[in-house]
N, C-alpha and C positions, 0 to 999 in steps of 0.2 A: 500314403499309395493314389489314396481315394479323394484326397481333397486335392492329389496336382492335374490328376483326372476334372475336378470342378473345374479347377481356378484356366485351368484348359481349353477348354468349351468355355466360359467365360468370357475368355481372353480373343480365342475365333467371333462367338457370334456378336460383339463389338468391333470388332473387324468386321465383320457382312454387314452390319447397322450401318456405317461408315463409309461404305463404298457404297451403300443403297439410296444413300443422301443425297448423294451423288452435287459434292458441291454447296447445298444446300446447308447456311453459314449456322441457321438459328436450332438444327436440327439436331448437328457435330459440335452446337454447346450443348445440350439437352442430353444425348449419349451422352458426351461428357461431364454433366453434373451428376445423371444418375450414377455413371461409374466411382462416382468422390465419391456420392452420397453411401452405395456401396458398403464401398472400403469403407469406411467412419464408422458403421452399423457392423464390423465386421469385428474391430476395434479392438 
C-alpha cells in the first residue's frame, strides 16, 4: 500500500512539473528523461 502511495505521489509531481514547464520543450524532455532514469534505477 505504501508503495502505491509513493508511485501516485511521484506521478503527480511529474504532472505538476510538466504543467509548470509551460510548453518549454527542453524542460519537458528533461523531466521525461529524469523519470525514465528513475524507473530504470528501480528495476
